[in-house]
N, C-alpha and C positions, 0 to 999 in steps of 0.2 A: 607210525609216529605222527602226531598232529603238529602242524606248523601254524602258529598264530601270526597273522599279519595285521598291520594297522590299516585304518580306513584310507589313509593316504596311499599306502602301498597297493591297496586294492584298486583305487582309482587309476593309478599308474599302469597296473597290469591290464585293466579293462581298456584303458586308452590305447595301449600298445597293441592289444589283441584286435580291437576294432580298426585300428590304423592298418594293420596287416591285412585284415579282411577287405578293407576298402581297396587297398593296393592290388590284392589278388583278384577281386571282382572286376576292377577296371582292366587289368591286364588280360584276364581270361576272356571277357567280352570283346575286347579289341582284337585279340588274336583270332577268335572265332569268326568275326566279321571279315578280317583280312583273308582268312582261309576260304570263306564263302565267296568273296569277290573273285579271288584267283581261280577257284574251281568253276565258277560260273563261266569264266572265259574258256576254260579247258573243256567243260562238259556240254555247255549249251551255246557256246559261241557268242557270248555277250560280254564285251569288255567294259567293265566298270572300275578299272584300276585307278582312274582319276579320282575316285571317291576315297581312296586309301588315306588321303589327308584328313578325312572326316572320321578316321578310325574310332576315336574316343566317343564322339557324339553318336555315331551310328551304333556303336557297341552298347552304349547305355540305353538307347531306344529299342534296339532289336533283340537284346537279351530276353526281356519278357515276352516278345513276340515269338521268339524261337521256342521258349517253354510252352507257349500256347499251342503252336503247331505240333510239337512232338507229343503233347498230352492229348490233343483233340484228334489228331490224325496219325496214330502210331504206325500204320501200315504203309506209309508213303515210301516210295523208293528214294534213293539219294538224289536222283535227278529231279523228281517231283518236289522234294523238300527244297532243293536249291532254287527251283522256279518260283515257289511261293515266297521264299525269303528275298530273292532278287526282285520280285514284283513289288513287294512292300518297300524295300530299300529304294527302288527306282521311283515309286510314287512320291516319296517324300524328298528325295535327294537329287533326282535327275530332272533337268529342265528341258532336255531335248525330246520333242514330241515324236521324232523318228525312232529314237531308242525306246521310248515308252511303248509305242505301237508294236515294235518288234517283240518286246517282252510279253505284252498282253496277248499277242497272237500265238506265241509259243505256249502260254498258259491255256489258251482255248484249244490248241491242237492236242494237248494232253488231257483235255476234259477236266481241268482243275478249276473251272469258273466258279462253282459254288464254294469250293474250299477257299479259293482266293478271296471271294467276297466276304466270307466269314472271318478270315484272317485280317482282312483290311478293316472290317468293322471293329474288331478287337483293337487293332492298331490305332484307329481313330479315337476310340474310347480312352486308350492310354494317353494319346497326345492331348486330348481335351482335358484330361485330369492334370496333365503337366501345365497346360495353359492356365487352368484355374489356379494352380499353385503360384505361377508367375504373377498373375493378376492380383492375387491376394497379398503379394509382397510389395505391390505398388511399384513394380519395375517396368521400365519402358525399354522394350527390345524392338528395334525398328523393322526388322524383316524376318521372313521365315528362316533364312539361312542362319542368322544369328541366334534365333530362337532354338533351332535344332542343335546348335553347338552346345547348348546347356543341358541337353537331355542326358549327358553323362551322369547327372546327379540321380537319375531315377533308381537304378539298382543299389545305390549306396545310401539312400535315405534311411533305411532301417539301422544301419551302422551309426550314422550321425545322430539319430534319435537315441540310440543306446548310449552314446557318449554323453549326450546332453543330460539324460536321465540319471546317469551314474557318476557324473563328474561335474560338480558345481563350480569347480575352478577351471573349467575348460577354457583355454585361450583361443579365441576365434582366429587371431592373426596366425598363431602357430599351426592350427588345424588347416587354415587356408593354404599356407605355404606347403604343407605336406601334400595336400590334394593336388596343388599345382604341379608339384614334383612328380606325383603319380601319373597325371595325365600328360605331362611333358609338352604342353602347348600353351600358348597365350591366346585366349579367346577375345575377339574384338567385341565392341559394344559395352554393355554393362560389365563392370569388373567382377571377376570371380569372387574377390573378397567381399564386395557388397552383396553379391548374390548369396553366398554361403552365410554371411553374417545375418542377413535378413531371415534366412531359413532357420538358423539356430535361434534367433530371437522369437520367431513364431512358435517353434517347438517348445521353447521355455514357457 
């Protein structure tokens, strides 16, 4: 039996579908990073649990990095995978030179230097693309920490684009409130509303 729906109903369905995908993506990436940080402490003796407060930002940035590692180096052991992920996380989110040196030495001990350099190069490319996006929006984010907080947007950009393309009545304020609810934190610096509003305006 065919069911005919109106254009308005179609937009509502797409909006809800994309909203759920955004929520699931943020939740999945955050949980993965929390798991990696906890396992790093257990398996390789590196305690990065203080980074759990960055869960959403790290998850948004490291989701694509994880995909790269698993696609490029499918034969890595779990410990090797953890080391590469931990190395990238530490490079961007850890300020302690002592902790960084410890992680880099462990990567060398496992002969993962080349794989780490390749992964870090991919990460730098991803981060530069994000910087280019921020600059194109004429936003001023004053330091690296604040900048990295906004990387939660990276994996959900396709969903936002889909919502913009399929819903001409999309309410920016409503969408922003939903995303803030999904990430569960208030990010300092440029407001999330301004950030998302400018992204939507650019996509339109």
